[in-house]
C-alpha positions as CSV (number, residue, x, y, z in Angstrom):
1,X,164.5,244.2,3.9
2,X,161.9,245.9,6.0
3,X,159.1,243.3,5.9
4,X,156.7,245.6,4.3
5,X,153.8,244.4,2.1
6,X,155.0,246.0,-1.2
7,X,153.6,244.1,-4.2
8,X,156.0,241.8,-6.0
9,X,156.4,242.5,-9.7
10,X,154.6,239.7,-11.5
11,X,156.7,240.1,-14.7
12,X,159.9,239.7,-12.8
13,X,158.5,236.6,-11.0
14,X,157.5,235.2,-14.4
15,X,161.1,235.7,-15.7
16,X,162.5,233.9,-12.6
17,X,160.0,231.1,-13.2
18,X,160.8,230.9,-16.9
19,X,164.5,230.3,-16.1
20,X,164.0,228.0,-13.1
21,X,161.7,225.7,-15.0
22,X,164.4,224.5,-17.4
23,X,168.0,223.6,-16.6
24,X,168.7,223.9,-20.4
25,X,167.7,227.6,-20.4
26,X,170.0,228.3,-17.5
27,X,172.9,226.4,-19.1
28,X,172.5,228.2,-22.5
29,X,172.3,231.6,-20.9
30,X,175.2,230.9,-18.6
31,X,177.3,229.7,-21.5
32,X,176.5,232.7,-23.7
33,X,177.2,235.1,-20.8
34,X,180.8,233.7,-20.8
35,X,181.2,234.6,-24.5
36,X,179.8,234.2,-28.1
37,X,179.3,230.6,-29.4
38,X,178.2,229.0,-32.6
39,X,175.2,226.7,-32.5
40,X,177.5,223.7,-32.7
41,X,179.7,225.0,-29.8
42,X,176.5,225.6,-27.7
43,X,175.3,222.0,-28.4
44,X,178.7,220.6,-27.3
45,X,179.0,222.8,-24.3
46,X,175.4,222.3,-23.0
47,X,174.4,218.9,-24.3
48,X,171.2,220.4,-25.6
49,X,169.7,219.0,-28.8
50,X,169.6,221.1,-32.0
51,X,165.8,221.4,-31.9
52,X,165.6,222.4,-28.2
53,X,168.6,224.8,-28.7
54,X,166.9,226.6,-31.5
55,X,163.7,227.0,-29.5
56,X,165.4,228.4,-26.4
57,X,167.6,230.7,-28.4
58,X,164.5,232.2,-29.9
59,X,162.8,232.6,-26.5
60,X,165.9,234.2,-25.0
61,X,166.2,236.6,-27.9
62,X,162.5,237.6,-27.6
63,X,163.3,238.5,-24.0
64,X,166.2,240.6,-25.1
65,X,168.7,238.4,-23.3
66,X,170.6,237.0,-26.3
67,X,171.3,238.0,-29.8
68,X,173.0,236.7,-33.0
69,X,176.1,238.6,-33.8
70,X,177.3,239.7,-37.3
71,X,179.7,236.8,-37.5
72,X,176.8,234.3,-37.0
73,X,177.6,233.4,-33.4
74,X,175.3,233.8,-30.5
75,X,176.0,235.9,-27.4
76,X,174.3,237.3,-24.3
77,X,173.3,240.9,-24.5
78,X,174.3,243.2,-21.7
79,X,170.8,242.6,-20.2
80,X,171.3,238.9,-20.5
81,X,174.6,239.2,-18.7
82,X,172.9,241.0,-15.8
83,X,170.2,238.3,-15.7
84,X,172.8,235.5,-15.6
85,X,174.9,237.3,-13.0
86,X,171.9,237.7,-10.7
87,X,170.2,234.4,-11.2
88,X,173.2,232.0,-11.0
89,X,174.1,233.0,-7.4
90,X,170.5,232.3,-6.4
91,X,170.9,228.7,-7.7
92,X,174.1,228.3,-5.8
93,X,172.6,229.7,-2.7
94,X,169.6,227.3,-2.9
95,X,171.9,224.4,-3.6
96,X,173.9,225.3,-0.5
97,X,170.8,225.4,1.7
98,X,169.8,222.0,0.5
99,X,173.3,220.5,1.0
100,X,173.6,221.9,4.5
101,X,170.1,220.8,5.6
102,X,169.4,221.8,9.1
103,X,172.9,223.1,9.4
104,X,172.0,226.1,7.4
105,X,170.3,227.5,10.5
106,X,173.6,227.5,12.3
107,X,175.0,230.2,10.0
108,X,174.1,233.8,10.9
109,X,172.6,236.2,8.4
110,X,175.9,238.0,8.0
111,X,177.2,235.1,5.9
112,X,175.3,236.7,3.0
113,X,177.9,239.4,2.9
114,X,180.1,236.9,1.0
115,X,177.3,234.6,-0.2
116,X,176.0,231.5,1.6
117,X,177.4,229.4,-1.3
118,X,180.8,229.9,0.4
119,X,179.6,226.9,2.5
120,X,178.4,224.9,-0.4
121,X,181.2,222.4,-0.1
122,X,181.3,222.6,3.7
123,X,181.4,219.4,5.8
124,X,178.6,219.1,8.4
125,X,179.8,217.2,11.5
126,X,177.1,215.7,13.7
127,X,178.2,214.1,17.0
128,X,177.5,210.4,17.6
129,X,174.6,210.0,19.9
130,X,176.7,207.8,22.0
131,X,179.5,210.4,22.1
132,X,177.9,213.8,22.6
133,X,181.2,215.4,23.5
134,X,182.8,214.5,20.2
135,X,183.1,218.2,19.2
136,X,185.8,218.5,21.9
137,X,187.7,215.6,20.3
138,X,187.4,217.3,16.9
139,X,188.8,220.5,18.3
140,X,191.7,218.7,20.0
141,X,192.6,217.0,16.7
142,X,192.7,220.4,14.9
143,X,194.3,222.5,17.6
144,X,197.2,220.0,18.2
145,X,199.2,221.0,15.1
146,X,197.7,224.5,14.7
147,X,199.8,227.6,14.3
148,X,196.9,230.1,14.5
149,X,193.6,229.9,16.5
150,X,190.9,232.6,16.7
151,X,187.7,232.2,18.5
152,X,184.4,234.1,18.9
153,X,182.4,232.4,21.6
154,X,180.3,232.5,24.7
155,X,181.2,228.9,25.5
156,X,184.0,227.9,27.8
157,X,186.0,225.1,26.2
158,X,185.9,221.7,27.9
159,X,188.3,222.0,30.8
160,X,190.3,218.8,30.6
161,X,190.7,218.5,26.9
162,X,190.4,221.5,24.6
163,X,191.3,224.1,27.3
164,X,194.4,222.4,28.5
165,X,195.7,221.6,25.0
166,X,195.0,225.1,23.7
167,X,196.7,226.9,26.5
168,X,199.6,224.5,26.5
169,X,200.1,225.2,22.8
170,X,200.0,228.9,23.4
171,X,202.5,228.7,26.2
172,X,204.9,226.1,24.8
173,X,204.6,226.5,21.0
174,X,203.7,230.2,20.8
175,X,200.5,229.6,18.8
176,X,199.2,232.8,17.4
177,X,195.9,233.1,19.3
178,X,193.0,235.6,19.6
179,X,189.8,235.2,21.6
180,X,186.7,237.3,21.7
181,X,184.7,236.1,24.8
182,X,181.1,237.1,24.9
183,X,178.1,236.9,27.2
184,X,179.9,237.2,30.5
185,X,182.3,234.4,29.7
186,X,185.4,236.3,30.8
187,X,183.7,236.8,34.2
188,X,182.9,233.2,34.4
189,X,186.5,232.3,33.7
190,X,187.7,234.7,36.4
191,X,185.6,233.0,39.0
192,X,187.1,229.6,38.4
193,X,190.6,229.3,39.9
194,X,191.9,226.6,37.5
195,X,190.6,228.3,34.4
196,X,191.7,231.7,35.7
197,X,195.3,230.7,36.2
198,X,195.4,229.1,32.8
199,X,194.1,232.1,31.0
200,X,196.4,234.4,32.9
201,X,199.4,232.3,31.8
202,X,198.1,232.3,28.2
203,X,197.9,236.1,28.2
204,X,201.4,236.4,29.6
205,X,202.5,234.0,26.8
206,X,201.1,236.3,24.1
207,X,197.4,235.4,23.7
208,X,195.2,238.3,22.8
209,X,191.8,238.2,24.6
210,X,188.8,240.5,24.3
211,X,185.6,240.7,26.3
212,X,182.4,241.5,24.4
213,X,179.5,242.6,26.5
214,X,176.6,241.4,24.5
215,X,175.0,238.8,22.2
216,X,177.0,237.2,19.4
217,X,175.5,235.7,16.3
218,X,177.3,232.4,16.4
219,X,180.1,230.5,18.1
220,X,183.0,230.5,15.7
221,X,186.5,228.9,15.6
222,X,189.1,229.7,12.9
223,X,192.0,227.2,13.0
224,X,194.8,227.7,10.5
225,X,192.3,229.1,7.9
226,X,189.6,226.5,8.5
227,X,186.3,227.9,9.7
228,X,184.1,226.0,12.2
229,X,180.6,227.3,13.0
230,X,179.1,225.5,16.0
231,X,175.5,224.7,16.6
232,X,174.4,225.5,20.1
233,X,170.6,225.3,19.7
234,X,168.9,221.8,20.3
235,X,166.1,223.1,18.1
236,X,168.4,223.3,15.1
237,X,170.2,220.0,15.5
238,X,172.4,218.2,18.0
239,X,174.5,220.5,20.2
240,X,178.1,220.3,19.4
241,X,177.5,219.7,15.7
242,X,179.3,222.1,13.5
243,X,179.9,223.2,9.9
244,X,183.5,223.2,8.6
245,X,184.7,225.1,5.5
246,X,188.0,225.8,3.9
247,X,186.5,228.2,1.3
248,X,188.4,231.5,1.2
249,X,185.1,233.4,1.2
250,X,184.1,231.6,4.4
251,X,187.4,232.7,5.9
252,X,186.9,236.3,4.7
253,X,183.4,236.3,6.4
254,X,184.8,234.8,9.6
255,X,187.6,237.4,9.7
256,X,185.2,240.2,9.2
257,X,182.8,238.9,11.8
258,X,185.4,238.5,14.5
259,X,186.7,242.0,13.7
260,X,183.3,243.5,14.0
261,X,182.8,242.2,17.5
262,X,186.4,243.0,18.5
263,X,185.9,246.6,17.6
264,X,183.3,247.0,20.3
265,X,185.1,244.7,22.8
266,X,187.5,245.5,25.7
267,X,190.9,244.1,25.4
268,X,191.9,242.2,28.6
269,X,195.3,241.9,30.3
270,X,196.6,239.2,32.6
271,X,195.5,241.2,35.6
272,X,191.9,240.4,34.7
273,X,192.6,236.8,35.8
274,X,195.0,237.7,38.7
């Protein structure tokens, strides 16, 4: 989208408004897009009364979205199928934005590659105001039994909790681990003797580490297929709050995002932290 001032088609906006003003219209069109139904089947599937059903079927037919078949059943036309396929994801997206609240701002625009509704059933974790470091505790709880950890971040993990556990797990349990460190984080680690030694040991134990020289769109952890997106802006909510999702589409998005930065990053070896 370029932000130009092109006029919006009024007829298309009216079609959107027509559907959005009535949950019954959406239910009926969605049901018919799944396959032909008799009136009785439509009433049972949607819970719409006979009178309301008849009126909406006539309206949908006038728009060319539904039709009555030769066998007397009602079905969506090809046009109606296109309308349903385009409109229903919009509803899911808006429902997701509402359910996430301010946490929707923690997700980068690239999430639309798979659809923001991949986070519709996500859990939003907000730190207790009396325990602002609770995110570190959440990470420790997840990393402890983990077999795979991948990270895209410009934040150094808390030194005496997450960092120690993570690197101990890499060294002692052979956890499959990959890190894309951004925003000069690798240099910051190299300047700290304790961190530097730990990261060198982790690399020698099999960790894969990249340094990305630039801005990243979010701080991201993927732990055994669970995606954690961390808020780092006080304007968008408490720092350390995060969104957690197990949806396969969220994982697909996270995998692609890490890979996109990894492509333009430099792979580091243990000598970086010598």
